[in-house]
C-alpha positions as a printed Julia matrix, in Angstrom:
119×3 Matrix{Float64}:
 -17.0   -13.89  -19.64
 -16.1   -15.06  -16.17
 -17.19  -12.66  -13.43
 -13.87  -12.91  -11.58
 -11.93  -12.03  -14.75
 -14.18   -8.99  -15.29
 -13.55   -7.86  -11.72
  -9.78   -8.08  -12.2
  -9.98   -6.22  -15.53
 -11.95   -3.4   -13.95
  -9.37   -3.09  -11.14
  -6.52   -3.0   -13.66
  -8.35   -0.33  -15.66
  -8.72    1.8   -12.52
  -5.07    1.16  -11.69
  -3.96    2.37  -15.11
  -6.02    5.54  -14.74
  -4.59    6.24  -11.27
  -0.97    5.63  -12.3
  -1.26    8.28  -15.02
  -1.31   10.94  -12.31
   0.26    9.34   -9.23
   4.04    9.11   -9.28
   6.62    8.92   -6.52
   9.74   11.03   -6.2
  12.63   11.03   -3.76
  10.95   13.77   -1.7
   7.5    12.19   -1.81
   7.59    8.48   -2.73
   4.55    6.42   -3.68
   3.05    4.04   -1.12
   1.34    1.23   -2.99
  -0.91   -1.51   -1.61
  -1.48   -5.01   -2.93
  -3.8    -7.52   -1.37
  -4.35  -11.12   -2.28
  -6.78  -13.6    -0.78
  -4.28  -14.55    1.94
  -1.79  -11.71    2.31
  -1.36   -7.93    2.24
   1.7    -6.11    0.94
   2.75   -2.46    1.12
   5.7    -0.86   -0.67
   7.13    2.64   -0.68
   8.63    3.27   -4.12
  10.72    6.02   -5.7
   9.51    5.92   -9.31
  12.24    8.21  -10.64
  14.97    5.71   -9.71
  12.79    2.61   -9.7
  13.8     1.64   -6.14
  11.74    0.23   -3.31
  12.57    2.3    -0.25
  10.55    0.36    2.34
   8.22   -2.59    2.32
   6.08   -4.69    4.64
   3.92   -7.71    4.06
   2.16  -10.43    5.97
   4.57  -13.01    4.53
   7.42  -11.64    6.66
   8.31  -13.61    9.76
   7.47  -10.89   12.31
   4.17  -10.01   10.56
   3.09  -13.57    9.79
   0.51  -13.56   12.61
  -1.5   -10.81   10.89
  -4.55  -11.99    9.01
  -6.13  -10.47    5.92
  -8.7    -8.39    7.84
  -9.38   -4.73    8.58
  -7.99   -4.77   12.15
  -4.7    -6.35   11.13
  -4.45   -4.11    8.07
  -4.2    -1.11   10.39
  -1.32   -2.83   12.23
   0.41   -3.4     8.89
  -0.09    0.27    8.07
   1.47    1.27   11.39
   4.43   -1.01   10.68
   5.08    0.47    7.23
   4.68    3.94    8.73
   7.29    3.15   11.36
   9.67    1.79    8.7
   9.18    4.94    6.62
   9.95    7.2     9.55
  13.08    5.15   10.3
  14.27    6.0     6.77
  13.29    9.7     7.14
  10.29    9.43    4.8
   7.6    11.69    6.24
   5.38   12.36    3.22
   4.12    9.87    0.64
   1.62    9.69   -2.19
  -0.92    6.94   -1.56
  -1.55    4.55   -4.46
  -4.56    2.34   -3.81
  -3.57    0.24   -6.82
  -7.04    0.17   -8.35
  -8.77   -1.07   -5.2
 -11.68    0.85   -3.76
 -10.72    3.04   -0.82
 -12.5     1.16    1.94
 -11.92   -1.82    4.16
  -8.37   -3.14    4.13
  -6.94   -0.41    1.88
  -8.43    2.35    4.04
  -7.17    0.69    7.23
  -3.61    0.49    5.88
  -3.73    4.21    5.06
  -5.13    5.11    8.48
  -2.49    2.98   10.22
   0.29    4.74    8.33
  -1.22    8.12    9.29
  -1.32    7.06   12.94
   2.36    6.18   12.73
   3.1     9.74   11.55
   3.32    9.52    7.76
   1.53   12.33    5.94
  -0.36   11.9     2.68
């Protein structure tokens, strides 16, 4: 089997295991991270209603200058944290989406904490 396919399957297996326990509510929505080879995306989701409450990604015009690296991931985390606080969301549940908690994923979480969002 292709090594890349195995890597994706392992991530999806971890994701499935995490999503069994992590769920967002109106009081404490779920902040989920997705990263591709070129871009990073963060969403804050209320799973009870199925609504996205806030989102940020490097495909947006004002965030287009951010690269897919650890330093810029922290800036993206600060941006999503600021957007959450604008919508009166102070506490979230962090969903790493099957990725290991280091590098870009960790930087996004730390940036959101610096902005004032609590996990």
